[in-house]
N, C-alpha and C positions, 0 to 999 in steps of 0.2 A: 504494500500500500504506500503510495507516495505521501510526502509530508503534508501537503495541502488536504488530501483526503482524510488523513489521520486527524489533522487539526479540526476538521469539520465534525469529528466524532466527539469532541471535547466540549465540556461546559466550562466557561471561564467567567468569573466575577471579579471585578477590580474596584478598589476604592482607595482614597488617600486620607491620611490623618496627619495631625501636627506632631504626634509622638515620634520617638526615635525608632529605628529599625529593631533595636534590642527590645524595646517595650512591646512592639508588635509581636516579635518572636515569642516573648514570654507569655503573652496572652494566647497566641495560637497553640502553644504546647500545654496550656491550661485548658484542655478540652472540656473538662467538667464545668468550667466557668461560662461556656457559651453554647455547647451542643446539648440538646435535651435528651433525656433517656438515662438508662443505667450504663455507666462506663466502668469497666473493671480492667485493671492492669495499668502499666506505666505508659503515659502518653508523651513523655518528654525525654526518653532515653533511646539512643540509637540501638536498633535491634529489638527494642521493646515491643511486645504485642499486647494489644488491648481489644476488648470487645465492647460493642455498642449494642444496646437493646432498647427498643421502644415498644412497650406492650407486646402484643403478638404480631405486630405489623412489620417490624424491621429488626433484623439481627445482622451484624457484620463484625468480622475480626480483621484488624489491621496490624501490619508490622511497620514500625518506623524504620524506613530504609535510608533516609538522609536527614541529617540534623546539623545544620550549619548556623550557629547563633547569629542572629541579626540578618540572615540572608535567605534561608530555605528550610522547609520541612516537607518531607515526602512520606506518604503512607502507601503501602501496597495492600489491597484488599485480598486477604487470603481465603475468606469464606463469607458467604452472605445468604440470607433468606429474607426475601421481600414477599410478604403475604398478599400484596395487592396486584401482582402481575403474574402472568402465566409462567415465565421463566424465573423461578424463585431465586436463582443463583446468578442473575445477570450482572451483578457487581463483581463477581469473582474475577480476579486478575486485573481489575481496573486500578488506576493510580490516582491518588489525591495529592496535589502539590500546592504549597503556599510559597510563592516567591515574594521576597521583601526587598525593596530597593529605595534608596534615597533619591528623590526627584526634586531638585531645587531645595526649598525649605520644608518639603513634605515627605512623608513616607508612603510609598505605594505598596499595597498588598494585592497580589494577584493570585486568586484561588483558581485552580483548574482540576476538574474531575475528568481525567483522560479516559476516553472509551465509553462515556455515559450516553452520548447521543446515538440515536439509532436503536435504542432500547425502549421497551414499552414504558418504563418508569420515567423517561426523560422529562415529560411535562411536570409530573408531580415532584420528582426529585429536584429538578432545576428550580422550581418555585420554593421548595423547602430549603435547599442550599442557599438560594438568594436571600431568603429571610434570615437564616442563621449567619451568613457571612456579612451581608450589608447591615443587618440589624444587630444581632446579639454579639458577634465577634467584634464588630466595629465599636459597639458600645463598651465592651470589655476593655478594648485598647484605649479608648478616649476617656472613660470615666472610672475604670477599675472594677466595674460591675457589669457582667453580661446580662442577657435576658433570655436564658433558656426557659422552656415551658416549666411550669410548676411540676413537681414530682406527682405522678399518678398514684392514686390510692387503689388498691385492689378491691374487688367487689366485697370480699370478706371483711377488709378493714372498714369499708363504708357501712356495711350492715352492723358490724360490731359497734361502730360509733353511734349509729342510729339506735341500737339496743340500749347503749349506755345512756343516751339522751332521754330515751323513753322511760328508763327506770328512775332518772333523777327527778 
């Protein structure tokens, strides 16, 4: 596949902030601070593997394959299960990259999910990524507090809380 055809298979989201490249890098590697869901494992160490799980809708396992402070973070998706598409494993083998660069007096963050386009989840996944990257991650970089979704309570926790309230 030629480079242009491959590029068309990627989702890219870019934004700029006033903070330093190192501050952006630190926020990106603090995945729990900006991405919603349950995250287990190290997200900020080279070779580290972490899992992401959001309800029964999305599971993925990533390996940190590049970690260059103030410049670049790359994850390889080792395994995935997307409940809302026919090919449940369409993220497998895709790569998520965060490139960080100083542009004048600003820092540019360029997020790329390579290989996402052409898959059934592209519309839903690109909307979600756009929200997390332009919204929650950008907010974490600029304010120190991201905006991941609130933790979900399980049905049992909800009914237990209702029972407790009813007895009170």
